[in-house]
C-alpha positions in Angstrom: 30.5 150.8 101.3 33.7 151.3 99.1 35.2 153.8 101.7 34.1 151.6 104.6 35.9 148.7 103.2 39.1 150.6 102.8 39.0 152.3 106.1 38.4 149.0 107.7 41.5 147.4 105.7 43.5 150.4 107.0 42.5 149.9 110.5 43.5 146.2 110.5 46.8 147.6 109.3 47.0 149.5 112.6 46.2 153.0 111.0 43.7 155.6 112.2 42.4 157.1 108.8 42.3 160.8 108.8 40.8 161.1 105.2 38.7 158.8 103.3 39.9 157.8 99.8 36.8 159.6 98.1 38.0 162.9 99.5 39.5 165.7 97.7 42.9 166.6 99.3 44.6 170.2 98.6 48.1 170.8 99.8 48.5 174.3 99.7 51.3 176.9 100.1 53.8 174.2 99.4 57.3 174.0 97.7 57.0 171.3 95.1 60.3 169.4 93.9 58.9 167.7 91.0 62.0 165.9 89.9 61.6 166.0 86.2 64.3 168.9 86.6 66.4 170.3 89.3 63.9 173.0 90.5 61.9 174.1 93.4 58.4 175.3 92.5 57.5 177.8 95.3 54.0 178.6 96.9 52.1 175.9 95.0 48.8 174.0 95.4 48.6 170.3 94.8 45.4 168.7 94.1 44.7 165.2 94.8 41.6 163.1 94.4 41.0 159.1 93.7 44.6 158.4 94.5 45.8 160.8 91.6 47.3 164.2 91.1 44.7 166.2 89.4 46.6 169.6 89.2 49.8 171.2 90.3 49.4 174.9 90.3 50.3 178.4 91.8 48.6 179.6 94.9 47.9 182.7 92.8 45.4 180.5 90.8 42.1 181.2 92.6 40.4 177.8 91.6 38.8 176.3 94.7 37.7 173.1 95.7 34.9 173.5 98.3 34.9 169.9 99.4 38.7 169.3 99.5 40.3 168.6 102.8 43.2 171.3 103.1 46.8 170.3 104.2 49.0 173.3 105.1 52.3 173.0 103.4 53.3 176.4 104.4 57.4 176.1 104.7 57.4 172.7 103.6 58.7 170.6 100.6 56.8 168.0 98.5 58.7 165.1 96.9 57.7 162.1 95.1 57.5 158.9 97.3 60.9 157.2 97.7 61.9 153.8 96.4 63.5 151.1 98.3 65.0 148.8 95.6 66.7 146.3 97.5 64.7 145.2 100.1 64.5 141.8 102.1 61.6 140.5 104.2 64.0 138.4 106.6 62.1 138.1 109.8 58.9 135.9 109.7 58.2 136.9 113.2 55.8 139.8 113.2 54.8 139.5 109.6 55.3 141.5 106.7 53.1 144.5 108.2 55.8 145.2 110.6 58.2 146.1 107.8 55.6 147.9 105.7 54.9 150.2 108.9 58.8 151.2 109.1 58.9 151.8 105.3 55.9 153.9 105.2 56.8 156.0 108.3 60.2 156.7 106.4 58.4 157.8 103.0 59.0 154.7 101.1 56.0 154.2 98.8 57.5 151.6 96.4 59.7 148.4 97.0 61.5 145.8 95.4 61.8 142.6 97.0 65.2 140.9 96.2 64.4 137.1 97.0 61.7 134.7 98.1 62.5 132.3 100.7 60.8 129.2 101.3 58.4 130.4 104.0 57.4 133.2 101.9 55.0 134.0 99.1 55.6 137.5 97.8 53.3 137.1 94.7 50.5 136.8 97.3 51.7 139.8 99.3 51.9 141.9 95.8 48.5 140.8 94.8 46.9 141.5 98.2 48.3 145.1 98.2 47.1 145.4 94.4 43.7 144.3 95.4 43.3 146.6 98.2 43.4 143.8 101.0 46.8 144.8 102.4 47.9 148.4 102.8 51.5 148.4 101.8 53.8 150.1 99.2 53.8 149.5 95.4 55.5 146.1 95.6 57.5 144.1 93.0 59.4 140.9 93.6 62.1 138.3 92.3 61.6 134.6 92.6 64.1 132.8 94.7 67.8 133.6 94.8 69.2 131.3 91.9 72.7 129.9 92.3 75.0 127.7 90.3 73.5 124.4 91.9 69.9 125.6 90.9 71.0 125.9 87.3 73.1 122.9 86.2 71.4 121.8 82.9 69.4 123.3 80.0 66.4 121.4 81.7 66.9 123.3 84.9 66.7 126.6 83.1 63.4 125.7 81.1 61.7 124.5 84.3 62.8 127.3 86.9 62.1 130.2 84.3 58.9 128.6 83.2 58.0 128.5 87.0 59.0 132.3 87.3 56.6 133.0 84.2 53.8 131.0 85.5 53.9 132.5 89.0 54.3 135.9 87.7 57.4 137.0 89.3 58.7 140.4 88.0 62.5 139.6 87.9 64.8 136.7 88.1 67.7 137.1 90.4 71.0 135.5 90.1 74.3 134.8 91.8 77.8 135.7 90.7 79.0 132.1 90.3 77.1 130.7 87.1 79.3 129.0 84.4 79.3 131.1 81.2 77.1 128.6 79.0 74.5 128.5 81.7 74.7 132.2 82.3 74.1 132.8 78.6 71.4 130.3 78.2 69.5 131.9 81.4 69.5 135.3 79.6 68.4 134.1 76.4 65.5 131.9 78.0 64.5 134.7 80.2 64.2 137.0 77.2 61.9 134.4 75.6 59.6 134.7 78.5 60.2 138.4 78.8 61.3 138.2 82.5 64.3 140.6 83.2 67.6 139.1 84.8 69.4 141.0 87.5 71.4 140.3 90.4 75.2 140.0 91.2 78.0 140.2 88.7 79.5 137.4 87.0 82.9 137.6 88.6 84.6 134.9 86.5 84.0 136.7 83.2 84.8 140.0 81.3 82.7 143.2 82.5 80.7 143.1 79.2 78.9 139.8 80.3 77.7 141.4 83.5 76.5 144.3 81.5 73.8 142.2 79.7 71.6 142.2 82.7 69.0 144.7 83.6 70.7 145.7 86.9 73.8 145.0 89.2 73.0 144.6 92.9 75.9 146.4 95.0 78.6 148.4 93.7 80.9 145.9 96.0 80.4 143.5 92.8 83.0 145.7 90.8 85.6 145.1 93.6 85.7 141.4 92.6 85.0 141.8 88.9 88.1 144.0 88.8 91.6 143.0 89.7 93.9 144.8 92.2 95.8 146.6 89.7 92.6 147.4 87.7 91.1 148.9 90.9 94.2 151.2 91.2 94.2 152.4 87.5 92.1 155.6 87.0 92.2 155.1 83.1 91.0 151.8 83.2 87.9 152.9 85.8 87.2 155.6 83.6 86.9 153.5 80.4 84.9 150.9 82.7 82.6 153.5 83.7 81.9 154.7 80.2 81.2 151.0 79.2 78.9 150.7 82.0 77.2 153.7 81.0 77.0 153.0 77.2 75.4 149.4 78.2 72.3 151.4 79.7 72.6 149.1 82.8 71.3 150.4 86.2 73.3 150.1 89.4 72.1 149.8 93.1 75.2 150.6 95.3 73.8 149.5 98.5 76.8 151.0 100.5 74.9 151.1 103.9 75.0 147.4 104.1 78.8 147.1 103.6 79.4 149.7 106.2 77.5 147.5 108.7 79.9 144.7 107.9 82.9 146.9 108.3 81.6 148.0 111.6 81.0 144.5 112.8 84.6 143.9 112.7 85.9 146.7 114.8 85.1 146.4 118.4 84.5 150.0 119.2 82.2 150.5 116.3 80.4 147.3 116.9 79.5 148.6 120.5 78.2 151.6 119.1 76.3 149.7 116.4 74.3 147.8 118.8 73.3 151.0 120.6 72.3 152.7 117.4 68.9 154.6 117.7 67.1 152.6 115.1 68.0 149.5 116.7 64.7 150.0 118.8 63.0 148.8 115.7 64.5 145.4 115.5 62.7 142.3 116.8 64.3 141.5 120.3 65.4 138.2 119.1 67.1 139.5 115.8 68.8 142.0 117.7 70.0 139.6 120.2 71.5 137.6 117.4 73.4 140.6 115.6 74.5 142.2 118.7 76.4 139.1 119.6 79.4 137.4 118.5 77.2 134.8 116.6 76.8 137.7 114.2 78.1 135.9 111.0 80.7 138.7 110.2 82.0 138.7 113.7 82.2 134.9 113.4 83.6 134.4 110.1 85.7 137.6 109.3 86.9 139.4 112.6 90.6 138.7 112.9 90.9 136.6 109.7 93.5 137.1 107.2 92.3 137.5 103.6 94.6 137.9 100.7 97.5 138.5 103.3 95.7 141.3 105.1 93.5 141.4 108.1 90.0 141.7 107.1 89.1 144.9 108.9 91.6 147.2 107.0 91.0 145.0 103.8 87.2 145.9 103.9 87.8 149.5 105.0 89.8 149.9 101.8 87.2 148.2 99.8 84.5 150.6 101.1 86.6 153.7 100.3 86.9 152.3 96.9 83.4 151.6 96.4 82.3 155.2 97.5 85.0 156.5 95.0 83.8 154.3 92.1 80.2 155.2 92.7 81.1 159.1 92.4 82.9 158.0 89.2 79.9 156.2 88.0 77.5 159.5 88.8 80.1 161.6 86.8 79.7 159.4 83.9 76.0 159.8 84.4 75.3 155.8 85.0 71.8 155.4 86.1 71.7 154.3 89.8 69.0 153.1 92.2 68.8 153.6 96.1 68.5 150.3 98.1 69.9 149.1 101.3 69.6 145.3 101.5 67.8 145.3 104.7 69.1 142.7 107.4 70.8 143.0 110.7 71.3 146.5 112.0 70.2 147.7 108.5 66.7 148.4 109.4 64.0 148.9 106.8 62.9 152.4 106.0 65.5 154.1 108.2 68.3 152.3 106.1 67.3 154.0 102.8 68.1 157.3 104.5 71.4 156.1 105.7 72.2 154.8 102.3 71.4 158.6 101.1 73.9 159.9 103.6 76.7 157.6 102.3 76.0 158.6 98.6 76.2 162.2 99.5 79.5 161.4 101.4 80.5 159.6 98.1 80.0 163.1 96.3 76.7 162.7 94.6 74.5 166.0 94.9 71.1 165.6 96.8 69.3 165.9 93.4 71.4 163.0 92.0 70.4 160.8 95.2 66.6 162.0 95.1 66.7 160.9 91.3 68.1 157.7 92.2 65.1 157.1 94.5 62.2 158.5 92.4 62.7 158.9 88.7 65.2 156.3 87.9 63.7 153.3 89.6 60.3 154.4 88.1 62.0 154.1 84.6 63.4 150.9 85.5 60.2 149.5 86.8 58.2 150.5 83.7 56.1 152.8 86.0 57.3 156.3 84.7 53.8 157.0 83.2 52.5 157.1 86.8 55.1 157.4 89.3 58.6 159.1 90.0 57.6 162.8 89.3 55.1 165.3 90.9 52.9 166.2 87.7 49.3 166.1 86.7 48.1 162.4 86.2 50.8 160.9 88.4 49.9 158.6 91.3 49.6 160.5 94.6 52.5 158.6 96.3 54.4 161.8 97.7 56.2 162.8 100.9 55.9 166.0 102.8 59.2 167.3 104.3 59.9 170.1 106.8 63.0 171.0 105.2 64.5 171.4 101.7 66.2 168.1 100.7 68.1 169.7 97.7 70.2 171.7 100.4 71.1 168.7 102.3 70.0 165.0 101.8 69.6 164.5 105.5 66.5 166.7 105.3 64.6 163.6 103.6 64.4 162.4 107.5 62.2 165.5 108.3 59.0 163.8 107.4 55.8 165.5 108.2 53.4 163.3 106.4 53.3 160.6 103.6 50.6 160.1 100.9 50.2 156.5 99.8 47.7 155.9 96.8 46.1 159.2 97.8 45.6 158.2 101.6 47.1 161.0 104.0 49.1 159.9 107.0 50.1 162.8 109.2 53.0 162.9 111.5 51.0 161.6 114.5 49.8 158.5 112.4 53.4 157.6 111.3 54.7 158.0 114.9 51.8 155.5 115.8 53.2 153.1 113.2 56.6 153.3 114.6 55.4 152.8 118.2 53.7 149.7 117.1 57.0 148.3 116.0 59.2 149.5 118.6 61.1 146.9 121.0 63.1 147.6 123.9 66.6 146.8 122.4 68.6 149.5 124.0 
């Protein structure tokens, strides 16, 4: 009965289940990238049952599992499931299952949602996944995005943080504009309730204050946190990177979303953006809005003068600086996480692989990028005991690739199959998920 219920759940989600959860799977002759160090373990057998990795062993080991379903991993590469650590469900039409299909088809097995809007209930989504009622990635969520207007008094802080605690949000997310006394009180009260605070940097305060949070979202924040002269001062930036490293904070760069903004301001780039391949996975109405001059970046920034400069070259310069500073953070071994801030032409799932490309262009190695999407976020989320590497006892959230991602990070797009909680989705099933989401947008 247990298997029947699970299979019905998957079918409701739109999947044709290849193997029941109770089956033992054996991925054989596969190259394993375990991620606890930068190595490729060749010619391995990975045995999976009940959603867990039972063994990782050489194929020379003659142990057999006569009831196991065999997946041929010859010439392929197995990596831990990927983490999308800055996700937004922004489109009510089609429901969140639509985004889950895009995420799973791109190897994303863990998601951190970054705001709850009025029409959403992300705790219900998280609980439904945990209870097996909804087939989706491991799910974490903040509460509503809190700005200075939400937190005016100590009574506001007590009430809102108590609400976060009672509803069981995983994080508190704050904006960049809190008064210092309010910000410090938020940190203290959140600590009383043991809820981590993260979000945007506090732009009107010294760097040290922002480093008291669990993570800073967007490397863009440092553009505004530092002054013009400071951004040009290599010694200042090196010292700042060391200070960031010493604090233990984690940074989510989200370069891909800033690139989209820049492209929206240039007519030639914008014309190409509207026709990008993954635009076919946007809802028709959403695509129509973002492909028009009603697009908020076209409307509010195109042709505008900011700080004495046209917005386009100004933001292009910011973007180059952001990539350089991201590389500087990597050199100082600042922990980073991959996320893409999914809206507009930043299409869930696909956008994470675009973020990988930008991080590689910024100078990070493929291993550093994979670490930012596996091991580091698992440590950040407190799930390191069960996620982030391929070792015995870990959850079977894995991605099978046709090419080696350590040679070129673009190879993370060569997905042959995905294991989510021990359930195997082959290439045909992943293609079916994408087909269900596809819209005639090009």
